[in-house]
RORO-851309 format. One line per 3 residues: number of its first residue (from 1); their letters; for each residue x negated, y, z of N, C-alpha, C, O. Coordinates in pm, 1 decimal. Layout:
NUM> a> X/Y/Z/X/Y/Z/X/Y/Z/X/Y/Z; ...;
# end
This chain:
1> qvq> -10268.2/23873.4/-21954.5/-10167.7/23763.0/-21854.9/-10313.0/23613.0/-21841.4/-10354.6/23536.3/-21928.2; -10335.7/23622.0/-21752.3/-10491.5/23576.7/-21706.4/-10414.2/23442.8/-21642.6/-10320.4/23435.4/-21563.3; -10500.2/23330.8/-21716.7/-10408.4/23179.4/-21747.7/-10561.9/23114.3/-21744.8/-10657.7/23188.6/-21766.0;
4> lve> -10581.6/22970.3/-21717.1/-10649.4/22907.6/-21672.0/-10561.5/22732.4/-21707.2/-10466.5/22668.9/-21661.4; -10672.4/22715.5/-21821.5/-10602.8/22547.6/-21874.3/-10708.0/22461.4/-21886.2/-10789.2/22460.2/-21978.8; -10704.5/22363.6/-21757.3/-10789.5/22256.2/-21762.5/-10706.6/22110.1/-21879.5/-10597.5/22053.7/-21870.8;
7> sgg> -10841.5/22092.1/-21995.3/-10846.3/21918.5/-22021.5/-10984.9/21876.7/-22020.5/-11076.2/21943.7/-21972.2; -10997.1/21765.3/-22074.6/-11043.1/21629.1/-22042.5/-11075.8/21508.5/-21918.1/-11153.2/21413.1/-21911.4; -11000.8/21552.3/-21850.9/-10891.6/21424.4/-21744.4/-10829.0/21297.6/-21797.9/-10761.3/21339.7/-21891.7;
10> glv> -10815.8/21191.8/-21793.4/-10841.3/21046.2/-21808.9/-10864.0/20968.6/-21774.2/-10938.7/20990.9/-21679.0; -10840.6/20816.7/-21794.1/-10895.3/20742.3/-21754.4/-11015.0/20676.9/-21750.6/-11038.1/20629.6/-21861.9; -11137.7/20643.5/-21638.4/-11189.5/20595.9/-21702.5/-11239.0/20490.5/-21613.2/-11192.0/20473.6/-21500.7;
13> qpg> -11352.8/20405.1/-21672.5/-11449.5/20276.0/-21551.2/-11524.7/20364.2/-21433.6/-11556.2/20482.3/-21448.2; -11551.8/20273.3/-21294.7/-11636.7/20363.4/-21250.4/-11787.8/20317.0/-21347.5/-11809.8/20237.1/-21438.6; -11869.6/20415.7/-21269.7/-11989.6/20394.7/-21315.7/-12029.1/20527.4/-21439.0/-12134.6/20589.1/-21453.8;
16> esl> -11864.0/20540.8/-21534.2/-11895.8/20610.0/-21642.9/-11880.4/20772.1/-21579.1/-11864.2/20808.4/-21462.6; -11891.6/20844.7/-21694.9/-11879.6/21036.0/-21701.2/-11794.8/21076.1/-21780.7/-11749.8/21030.2/-21885.6; -11773.5/21178.9/-21714.2/-11653.6/21288.4/-21776.0/-11715.1/21405.6/-21774.4/-11823.9/21435.5/-21725.2;
19> tls> -11622.5/21482.5/-21842.9/-11709.5/21649.1/-21860.9/-11494.1/21701.7/-21884.0/-11405.1/21665.3/-21960.9; -11505.0/21817.8/-21744.9/-11364.5/21890.2/-21765.2/-11380.5/22015.3/-21802.5/-11485.7/22074.7/-21779.2; -11302.8/22058.0/-21850.1/-11332.8/22153.9/-21951.5/-11169.7/22286.0/-21886.9/-11049.9/22258.0/-21888.5;
22> cva> -11218.5/22384.4/-21852.2/-11134.6/22498.1/-21817.4/-11152.0/22659.6/-21900.3/-11255.2/22723.2/-21878.7; -11084.2/22696.0/-21959.3/-11047.8/22755.3/-22079.0/-10982.4/22868.0/-22000.4/-10881.9/22832.4/-21938.9; -11023.8/23021.7/-21986.1/-10977.3/23128.4/-21970.6/-10924.1/23225.3/-22048.1/-10995.0/23269.7/-22138.5;
25> sgf> -10849.9/23254.5/-22037.8/-10771.8/23385.3/-22135.8/-10731.5/23485.3/-21996.6/-10722.4/23457.2/-21877.1; -10710.4/23629.2/-22081.9/-10684.7/23754.2/-22000.5/-10772.8/23799.7/-21932.0/-10759.5/23919.4/-21906.9; -10883.4/23737.2/-21879.5/-11054.1/23780.3/-21866.5/-11144.3/23715.6/-21924.0/-11159.0/23649.6/-22026.8;
28> tvs> -11195.1/23744.2/-21846.7/-11384.3/23752.9/-21862.1/-11460.1/23677.2/-21745.5/-11525.0/23735.6/-21658.7; -11438.6/23495.5/-21756.9/-11524.7/23453.7/-21683.7/-11646.6/23469.1/-21624.7/-11694.4/23411.1/-21527.2; -11689.3/23550.1/-21691.8/-11883.4/23549.8/-21629.3/-11843.6/23681.5/-21547.4/-11949.6/23712.5/-21493.1;
31> nya> -11743.1/23779.0/-21508.4/-11789.9/23831.4/-21476.0/-11672.1/23780.7/-21324.5/-11583.7/23848.6/-21272.3; -11705.1/23679.3/-21300.1/-11613.9/23600.9/-21151.2/-11646.8/23496.5/-21101.5/-11662.9/23410.7/-21188.3; -11664.0/23463.2/-21006.6/-11685.2/23332.3/-20954.4/-11580.1/23227.4/-20985.4/-11458.1/23236.7/-20999.4;
34> mrw> -11639.9/23153.8/-20990.2/-11485.9/23039.9/-21051.3/-11543.8/22905.0/-20955.5/-11640.0/22870.7/-20886.7; -11444.0/22869.2/-20992.9/-11434.8/22737.7/-20916.3/-11362.2/22616.2/-20986.8/-11274.2/22624.1/-21072.6; -11429.3/22478.6/-20920.9/-11321.9/22351.3/-20940.5/-11234.2/22283.0/-20822.6/-11275.2/22336.5/-20719.6;
37> hrq> -11168.1/22222.3/-20800.8/-11105.2/22192.2/-20687.7/-11042.9/22020.2/-20723.6/-10973.0/21975.2/-20814.4; -11080.3/21985.2/-20654.9/-11015.5/21846.9/-20678.3/-10886.6/21781.6/-20562.7/-10942.3/21791.9/-20453.4; -10768.6/21731.5/-20542.0/-10681.1/21687.9/-20522.6/-10670.5/21526.0/-20519.7/-10628.8/21484.3/-20627.8;
40> apg> -10687.8/21458.8/-20457.9/-10634.4/21328.8/-20404.0/-10496.1/21252.2/-20356.2/-10427.4/21301.3/-20266.6; -10472.1/21171.0/-20399.1/-10347.9/21115.1/-20352.5/-10377.7/21132.8/-20226.6/-10487.6/21097.0/-20184.3; -10285.4/21190.3/-20146.8/-10222.9/21166.5/-19950.6/-10300.8/21279.8/-19921.6/-10246.7/21360.3/-19845.7;
43> ker> -10441.9/21314.3/-19972.0/-10506.5/21389.0/-19971.8/-10509.0/21584.8/-19954.1/-10410.1/21642.1/-19999.8; -10612.8/21666.3/-19894.3/-10595.0/21811.2/-19872.4/-10648.7/21826.4/-20037.4/-10653.2/21721.5/-20101.7; -10674.7/21908.9/-20081.6/-10769.9/21978.0/-20216.4/-10861.0/22034.7/-20097.9/-10864.5/22082.4/-19984.4;
46> elv> -10949.7/21982.9/-20239.1/-11104.1/22015.4/-20149.9/-11190.1/22052.1/-20292.9/-11173.7/22003.4/-20404.8; -11290.1/22158.3/-20246.9/-11351.6/22210.1/-20340.3/-11468.8/22141.7/-20420.4/-11582.8/22143.6/-20374.0; -11459.9/22122.7/-20458.5/-11584.5/22045.7/-20536.7/-11708.1/22136.7/-20601.2/-11818.1/22099.6/-20560.0;
49> ahi> -11711.1/22229.4/-20678.4/-11851.5/22274.0/-20763.9/-11777.3/22465.0/-20757.9/-11660.0/22500.7/-20746.5; -11883.4/22534.8/-20768.8/-11841.2/22701.3/-20735.6/-11990.3/22742.6/-20832.5/-12106.4/22704.1/-20819.0; -11942.8/22813.2/-20907.1/-12029.9/22928.0/-20975.1/-11977.3/23080.4/-20961.1/-11876.4/23150.9/-20963.7;
52> sps> -12115.1/23080.9/-20945.0/-12111.8/23261.5/-20905.5/-12118.8/23369.2/-21065.2/-12157.8/23319.5/-21170.8; -12085.9/23478.7/-21057.8/-12130.9/23524.9/-21193.7/-12268.4/23574.9/-21258.1/-12291.0/23643.7/-21357.6; -12355.0/23511.6/-21159.7/-12478.8/23557.3/-21136.9/-12507.9/23379.7/-21207.5/-12609.0/23374.0/-21277.6;
55> gai> -12460.8/23299.3/-21198.7/-12490.8/23187.0/-21257.0/-12582.6/23094.9/-21144.0/-12670.8/23019.6/-21185.3; -12556.2/23106.9/-21014.6/-12565.4/23042.7/-20940.3/-12447.6/22933.5/-20903.3/-12336.9/22947.9/-20955.2; -12471.1/22830.2/-20818.0/-12409.4/22773.2/-20873.6/-12420.4/22686.7/-20661.2/-12510.4/22698.0/-20578.0;
58> mra> -12279.4/22608.8/-20652.9/-12244.6/22538.8/-20558.2/-12179.6/22395.8/-20568.5/-12075.7/22408.9/-20633.1; -12200.0/22250.9/-20527.5/-12183.5/22172.1/-20469.8/-12091.8/22063.2/-20355.4/-12130.4/22087.3/-20241.0; -12012.6/21982.5/-20357.1/-11966.9/22005.4/-20244.6/-12093.1/21865.7/-20221.0/-12167.9/21837.9/-20314.7;
61> dsv> -12099.2/21809.6/-20123.0/-12163.1/21694.2/-20072.3/-12152.4/21583.8/-20149.7/-12240.0/21510.8/-20196.1; -11977.0/21578.8/-20162.0/-11967.3/21442.8/-20222.0/-11978.5/21409.3/-20353.3/-11943.5/21310.3/-20417.7; -12062.1/21561.9/-20394.5/-12049.3/21477.7/-20578.6/-12157.5/21553.3/-20594.6/-12169.9/21591.1/-20711.1;
64> rgr> -12269.9/21602.4/-20496.2/-12415.9/21686.0/-20488.8/-12496.9/21546.2/-20567.9/-12504.8/21439.5/-20507.0; -12556.3/21563.0/-20713.5/-12612.1/21449.7/-20725.8/-12534.2/21411.3/-20865.0/-12603.6/21363.0/-20954.5; -12409.3/21427.9/-20885.9/-12318.1/21341.1/-20975.6/-12248.7/21452.9/-21055.8/-12180.0/21427.1/-21154.6;
67> ati> -12278.8/21640.1/-20987.2/-12169.0/21658.4/-21087.0/-12219.3/21806.4/-21106.0/-12241.3/21889.2/-21017.5; -12229.8/21817.4/-21215.3/-12292.6/22007.6/-21239.4/-12198.3/22062.8/-21341.8/-12148.4/22008.7/-21440.5; -12182.1/22229.8/-21275.6/-12087.8/22297.2/-21309.6/-12148.7/22363.6/-21390.2/-12264.0/22366.6/-21347.2;
70> trd> -12142.2/22431.6/-21501.2/-12137.3/22519.0/-21587.6/-12029.7/22612.6/-21690.1/-11913.2/22579.6/-21711.9; -12098.6/22738.9/-21748.0/-12061.9/22810.0/-21817.0/-12063.0/22826.0/-21942.5/-12178.4/22815.9/-21984.2; -11999.5/22843.5/-22011.6/-11996.8/22897.3/-22167.6/-11913.8/23039.9/-22193.6/-11795.2/23067.9/-22211.2;
73> dak> -12037.0/23114.3/-22186.7/-11964.9/23284.5/-22207.0/-11886.0/23275.0/-22312.5/-11767.5/23307.9/-22307.9; -11941.9/23230.8/-22414.1/-11870.5/23304.4/-22562.4/-11744.1/23190.0/-22613.0/-11658.0/23214.7/-22697.4; -11755.9/23092.3/-22555.5/-11617.4/23007.7/-22503.7/-11545.7/23041.4/-22398.6/-11435.6/22987.9/-22385.8;
76> nav> -11598.4/23151.6/-22285.1/-11472.5/23196.3/-22209.8/-11426.2/23049.0/-22113.5/-11335.3/23070.9/-22033.4; -11469.3/22935.9/-22115.3/-11494.2/22867.2/-22063.6/-11582.3/22816.9/-21934.4/-11690.9/22869.3/-21909.6; -11532.1/22720.7/-21861.2/-11597.2/22665.3/-21701.2/-11592.4/22511.2/-21726.1/-11487.4/22454.1/-21755.8;
79> ylq> -11725.8/22440.1/-21710.5/-11746.0/22299.0/-21672.0/-11707.8/22233.6/-21589.1/-11734.7/22279.8/-21478.2; -11641.7/22120.3/-21587.7/-11737.1/22039.9/-21493.1/-11753.1/21904.2/-21526.5/-11664.4/21826.6/-21562.0; -11896.4/21877.4/-21509.7/-11924.2/21697.3/-21562.3/-11962.3/21634.8/-21445.6/-12046.6/21695.3/-21379.3;
82> vtn> -11914.5/21509.0/-21394.8/-11965.1/21420.6/-21352.8/-12005.9/21317.8/-21346.0/-11910.6/21242.7/-21325.4; -12136.7/21239.7/-21353.3/-12155.6/21165.3/-21401.5/-12142.7/21022.4/-21254.5/-12101.7/21057.2/-21143.8; -12182.1/20878.1/-21280.2/-12143.7/20752.2/-21213.9/-12057.4/20788.5/-21126.1/-12077.9/20805.1/-21005.9;
85> lkp> -11932.3/20805.3/-21200.2/-11773.9/20794.7/-21125.4/-11719.6/20709.1/-21093.3/-11684.7/20619.6/-21170.3; -11687.8/20711.6/-20926.3/-11620.1/20585.7/-20847.2/-11496.5/20643.6/-20837.0/-11452.8/20750.0/-20880.8; -11442.9/20548.0/-20766.1/-11282.9/20531.7/-20748.2/-11247.1/20636.4/-20673.4/-11147.5/20699.3/-20709.2;
88> edt> -11327.6/20682.4/-20541.6/-11274.0/20748.4/-20474.2/-11286.2/20935.3/-20565.3/-11221.9/21029.2/-20518.5; -11342.8/20946.1/-20644.0/-11326.1/21081.0/-20740.5/-11211.1/21091.4/-20826.9/-11196.4/21178.1/-20912.9; -11108.2/20972.6/-20792.0/-10995.7/20951.8/-20867.5/-10888.4/21118.3/-20807.0/-10867.1/21133.8/-20686.8;
91> avy> -10854.8/21184.6/-20874.3/-10795.3/21303.6/-20778.0/-10700.0/21401.9/-20922.3/-10731.6/21386.3/-21040.2; -10615.4/21472.5/-20889.0/-10600.1/21580.5/-20990.0/-10708.8/21699.9/-20947.0/-10712.0/21751.4/-20835.3; -10789.8/21730.6/-21049.0/-10879.2/21832.0/-21046.9/-10819.5/21975.5/-21115.5/-10753.1/21976.4/-21219.2;
94> ycn> -10857.8/22102.9/-21033.7/-10816.0/22217.7/-21060.5/-10941.1/22320.0/-21094.2/-11040.7/22330.3/-21022.6; -10920.2/22387.6/-21205.7/-11000.9/22530.4/-21239.5/-10908.5/22648.6/-21129.6/-10787.4/22642.8/-21108.5; -11032.9/22780.7/-21054.8/-10932.1/22800.4/-20985.6/-11046.3/22963.6/-21009.2/-11164.1/22967.3/-21044.6;
97> rpa> -11008.0/23011.0/-20994.4/-11058.6/23169.3/-21008.1/-11053.4/23257.6/-20860.5/-11001.3/23368.6/-20871.2; -11083.0/23234.3/-20778.0/-11065.0/23255.9/-20611.7/-11048.5/23379.4/-20586.4/-10983.2/23405.8/-20485.5; -11119.5/23528.5/-20696.3/-11070.7/23648.3/-20681.2/-10930.8/23656.1/-20633.0/-10900.2/23753.8/-20564.7;
100> dnt> -10848.8/23572.8/-20657.8/-10687.7/23624.2/-20672.2/-10630.6/23574.6/-20674.7/-10513.8/23612.4/-20684.2; -10680.5/23393.7/-20665.5/-10613.2/23245.9/-20634.9/-10554.9/23207.0/-20701.9/-10450.8/23150.2/-20668.9; -10608.5/23223.1/-20876.9/-10537.1/23230.2/-21009.6/-10560.7/23044.5/-21018.7/-10670.0/23009.7/-20974.2;
103> wgq> -10493.5/22958.6/-21057.3/-10524.9/22824.9/-21066.4/-10455.1/22741.7/-21193.0/-10338.7/22753.0/-21231.5; -10567.8/22647.6/-21251.2/-10431.4/22627.0/-21349.8/-10376.0/22517.4/-21350.0/-10344.9/22487.0/-21234.9; -10331.9/22398.9/-21465.1/-10258.8/22309.5/-21384.8/-10317.4/22172.9/-21353.6/-10293.7/22069.7/-21290.7;
106> gtq> -10363.0/22201.9/-21393.8/-10490.4/22047.7/-21298.0/-10497.7/21956.7/-21443.7/-10427.4/21982.1/-21541.5; -10588.6/21855.5/-21437.2/-10564.8/21731.1/-21531.6/-10649.4/21638.1/-21419.1/-10742.9/21675.9/-21348.5; -10593.0/21516.6/-21424.2/-10578.3/21371.7/-21369.1/-10675.6/21331.3/-21436.0/-10674.2/21324.9/-21558.9;
109> vtv> -10835.1/21278.1/-21316.1/-10898.5/21234.5/-21322.9/-10891.6/21072.6/-21239.3/-10908.5/21058.8/-21118.2; -10857.0/20936.5/-21357.5/-10824.1/20843.7/-21267.1/-10963.0/20731.2/-21294.9/-10994.3/20697.8/-21409.2; -11049.3/20673.3/-21150.2/-11175.1/20613.2/-21195.3/-11094.6/20456.7/-21170.7/-11012.6/20413.1/-21089.8;
112> ss> -11154.0/20413.6/-21265.6/-11028.1/20279.6/-21212.8/-11114.5/20108.2/-21307.6/-11144.1/20140.2/-21422.8; -11136.7/20017.6/-21289.5/-11165.6/19894.4/-21379.4/-11085.9/19835.8/-21378.4/-11085.5/19731.1/-21443.1;
# end
């Protein structure tokens, strides 16, 4: 059974950093493109970052320079690190396998002082 489980969200202050984890089961993440998306209250879900099987990455303009997507093949997991967090980064963050539109349950990130 294909499953994605996110973790690592929480309440952080502006300027802090956070690393989100997405642990996959039922498939090998290195064989697929993987993505992180986020959805802020009242807004549409948006793509944050993408990593291809080759390791090539893409980041949205809204987080470029502040976000890094990585993959740990040994742990079969994908990570999203965001630095210098801003209140506008507040959202539910989702891990996604675009090949078949598989989604995790999401993890809430709240940036507030």
